[in-house]
KOLMAR-909779 format. One line per field, with one value per residue (C-alpha): residue in three letters; residue number from 1; x negated, y negated, z; chain. Coordinates in pm, whole numbers, plus 50000, padded with zeros to 5 digits. Layout:
aa <- (ala ...) $
i <- (NUM ...) $
c1 <- (X ...) $
c2 <- (Y ...) $
c3 <- (Z ...) $
ch <- (A ...) $
This chain:
aa <- (unk unk unk unk unk unk unk unk unk unk unk unk unk unk unk unk unk unk unk unk unk unk unk unk unk unk unk unk unk unk unk unk unk unk unk unk unk unk unk unk unk unk unk unk unk unk unk unk unk unk unk unk unk unk unk unk unk unk unk unk unk unk unk unk unk unk unk unk unk unk unk unk unk unk unk unk unk unk unk unk unk unk unk unk unk unk unk unk unk unk unk unk unk unk unk unk unk unk unk unk unk unk unk unk unk unk unk unk unk unk unk unk unk unk unk unk unk unk unk unk unk unk unk unk unk unk unk unk unk unk unk unk unk unk unk unk unk unk unk unk unk unk unk unk unk unk unk unk unk unk unk unk unk unk unk unk unk unk unk unk unk unk unk unk unk unk unk unk unk unk unk unk unk unk unk unk unk unk unk unk unk unk unk unk unk unk unk unk unk unk unk unk unk unk unk unk unk unk unk unk unk unk unk unk unk unk unk unk unk unk unk unk unk unk unk unk unk unk unk unk unk unk unk unk unk unk unk unk unk unk unk unk unk unk unk unk unk unk unk unk unk unk unk unk unk unk unk unk unk unk unk unk unk unk unk unk unk unk unk unk unk) $
i <- (1 2 3 4 5 6 7 8 9 10 11 12 13 14 15 16 17 18 19 20 21 22 23 24 25 26 27 28 29 30 31 32 33 34 35 36 37 38 39 40 41 42 43 44 45 46 47 48 49 50 51 52 53 54 55 56 57 58 59 60 61 62 63 64 65 66 67 68 69 70 71 72 73 74 75 76 77 78 79 80 81 82 83 84 85 86 87 88 89 90 91 92 93 94 95 96 97 98 99 100 101 102 103 104 105 106 107 108 109 110 111 112 113 114 115 116 117 118 119 120 121 122 123 124 125 126 127 128 129 130 131 132 133 134 135 136 137 138 139 140 141 142 143 144 145 146 147 148 149 150 151 152 153 154 155 156 157 158 159 160 161 162 163 164 165 166 167 168 169 170 171 172 173 174 175 176 177 178 179 180 181 182 183 184 185 186 187 188 189 190 191 192 193 194 195 196 197 198 199 200 201 202 203 204 205 206 207 208 209 210 211 212 213 214 215 216 217 218 219 220 221 222 223 224 225 226 227 228 229 230 231 232 233 234 235 236 237 238 239 240 241 242 243 244 245 246 247 248 249 250 251 252 253 254 255 256 257 258 259 260 261) $
c1 <- (92473 92613 92992 93212 93542 93836 94214 94422 94789 94863 95154 94901 94794 94993 95204 94990 94698 94887 94740 94383 94455 94710 94595 94232 93973 93894 93558 93449 93195 93190 92860 92965 93215 93360 93518 93654 93548 93679 93589 93842 93708 93994 93889 93530 93568 93702 93592 93871 93763 93984 93909 94083 94284 94060 93736 93710 93787 93423 93330 93617 93504 93136 93199 93411 93138 92862 93079 93111 92730 92724 92571 92851 93169 93501 93748 94053 94276 94256 94525 94540 94844 94829 94483 94255 94211 93976 93935 93630 93512 93221 92900 92720 92417 92292 92190 91833 91819 91887 91621 91473 91403 91262 91025 90853 90839 90580 90787 91102 90937 90817 91152 91344 91128 91127 91505 91531 91307 91534 91842 91684 91604 91974 92137 92410 92651 93014 92918 93219 93012 92789 92704 92536 92259 92501 92716 92404 92281 92627 92668 92327 92405 92751 92610 92334 92597 92803 92500 92491 92118 91997 91637 91670 91657 91347 90980 90794 90566 90758 90610 90907 90968 91334 91641 91500 91185 91393 91628 91328 91185 91520 91539 91183 91196 91555 91474 91263 91570 91691 92029 91933 91923 92183 92163 92281 92282 92221 91947 91889 91825 92178 92322 92157 92252 92012 92095 91780 91568 91761 91943 92321 92455 92486 92743 92846 92823 93022 92717 92615 92625 92390 92123 91754 91572 91382 91699 91693 91315 91325 91587 91403 91095 91297 91481 91157 91063 91408 91451 91090 90978 90672 90555 90317 90513 90559 90263 90343 90700 90586 90324 90584 90830 90563 90376 90308 90684 90705 90660 90575 90686 91035 91028 90955 91247 91481 91366 91467 91807 91857 91847 92155 92363) $
c2 <- (63749 64086 64104 64412 64408 64476 64490 64257 64204 63844 63848 63863 63510 63185 63085 62774 62994 63191 62995 63080 63452 63542 63707 63728 63979 63956 64029 64060 63787 63805 63776 63746 63888 63546 63486 63681 63539 63651 63531 63488 63485 63268 62959 62881 63071 63002 63104 63157 63172 63297 63267 63233 62919 62618 62785 62627 62268 62163 62337 62163 61823 61878 62027 61727 61498 61679 61670 61293 61282 61505 61793 62052 62169 61995 62150 62225 62337 62359 62472 62569 62767 63116 63132 62885 62899 62698 62706 62568 62573 62795 62597 62672 62896 63155 63143 63150 63527 63584 63830 63594 63339 63593 63711 63371 63311 63032 62827 62903 62808 62473 62386 62497 62283 61982 61993 61995 61689 61512 61608 61480 61145 61068 60809 61008 60716 60830 61191 61335 61541 61306 61514 61826 61822 61818 62092 62297 62285 62336 62657 62787 62728 62881 63193 63217 63211 63480 63702 63654 63700 63868 63855 64140 63913 63728 63825 63840 63549 63256 63290 63395 63742 63743 63525 63357 63262 63124 62921 62777 62656 62491 62324 62194 62065 61978 61608 61630 61683 61388 61318 61118 61345 61489 61866 62164 62357 62701 62625 62973 63094 63233 62886 62693 62724 62674 62674 62795 62640 62313 62228 62266 62237 62367 62609 62727 62388 62460 62422 62086 61735 61470 61633 61719 61795 62083 62293 62311 62344 62643 62824 62736 62914 63200 63280 63365 63597 63756 63781 63853 64026 63809 63487 63436 63133 62952 62718 62662 62567 62318 62169 62123 61965 61742 61894 61549 61523 61853 61905 62270 62239 62155 62454 62674 62510 62579 62941 62967 62817 63050 63370 63252 63245) $
c3 <- (25848 25752 25737 25721 25536 25767 25754 25968 26034 25933 26175 26460 26365 26394 26096 26054 25945 25681 25389 25490 25529 25264 24939 25044 25158 25528 25691 26052 26127 26507 26691 27056 27303 27379 27039 26743 26407 26070 25723 25445 25089 24966 24768 24870 25197 25545 25893 26146 26510 26793 27165 27498 27556 27609 27504 27158 27253 27287 26963 26787 26917 26839 26494 26403 26531 26342 26031 26067 26052 25742 25939 25951 25784 25853 26093 25880 26164 26542 26781 27147 27253 27401 27241 27068 26690 26473 26095 25916 25557 25463 25431 25105 25149 25396 25759 25885 25924 25553 25437 25176 25448 25694 25421 25444 25822 25812 25570 25768 26097 25964 25808 26117 26347 26118 26088 26468 26493 26245 26447 26768 26604 26547 26769 26952 26957 26988 27068 27252 27500 27697 28006 27867 28130 28424 28269 28192 28551 28700 28498 28608 28975 28939 28775 29037 29312 29140 29075 28699 28633 28315 28202 27953 27648 27763 27789 28121 28041 28190 28538 28750 28892 28994 29041 29354 29168 28881 29101 29287 28957 28880 29221 29198 28841 28749 28797 28481 28261 28055 27897 27590 27284 27046 27090 26893 27220 27066 26818 26676 26323 26268 26343 26061 25694 25405 25037 24861 25140 25138 25460 25427 25781 26136 26278 26627 26794 27110 27336 27193 27336 27470 27681 27707 27380 27540 27544 27164 27152 27389 27182 26861 26995 27141 26816 26637 26923 26910 26532 26435 26760 26803 26968 26677 26557 26890 26849 26484 26574 26837 26603 26328 26571 26727 27020 27167 27232 27425 27800 27867 28231 28107 27871 28172 28351 28056 28059 28425 28350 28053 28258 28447 28128) $
ch <- (A A A A A A A A A A A A A A A A A A A A A A A A A A A A A A A A A A A A A A A A A A A A A A A A A A A A A A A A A A A A A A A A A A A A A A A A A A A A A A A A A A A A A A A A A A A A A A A A A A A A A A A A A A A A A A A A A A A A A A A A A A A A A A A A A A A A A A A A A A A A A A A A A A A A A A A A A A A A A A A A A A A A A A A A A A A A A A A A A A A A A A A A A A A A A A A A A A A A A A A A A A A A A A A A A A A A A A A A A A A A A A A A A A A A A A A A A A A A A A A A A A A A A A A A A A A A A A A A A A A A A) $
């Protein structure tokens, strides 16, 4: 991930975060409109995320849980006042869109898929978010009702023409969804860290929980389309994950849900 050095006013941040910000270079590391993320190069590096009140609670819970499994960085500070703030250590290495990894897409695809299969094999005992599937569907229906339909980031090969077609697919097939697998929730290349091809950890876990494995599988396929502009690696990804474990009808269902946010 490319980061641009910026200047900030430390007084704009709570006093509790002063240690992480003082006497350090600060970089903008934001990748969405929902949260502001800065990186401090102090010590081994810290990421400080800011969002509206209540929006980081799930990420805080899931990051702590993943850390307990040895799969993510520890949360060093979390607070929810006028806004939410969360501080995590930098995980050693680079994310999946680092140019050296993208230069070897076949190797990256295999490793990315195999790591997902390992994640999905973990017993999600004590996971703090147990109802991902219900939340996932509730959000899709809410966004459908409010007219939030955006297919711009998806190709036209999923078999639906408009929002009515997509919602019909959801209505007809939502019973196929299970709630039995530990999910990342946003399983894309920027959200996994490798250190010289060795897995280091996951980041951006706010969409995780116990849900249907096909959510992660769908986004794992989609990220290669998005970051490499090709579906060339879709079959390879599914083969490396274990194609016998994948239901393509459920992938089509996840695609319909995805266009509603």
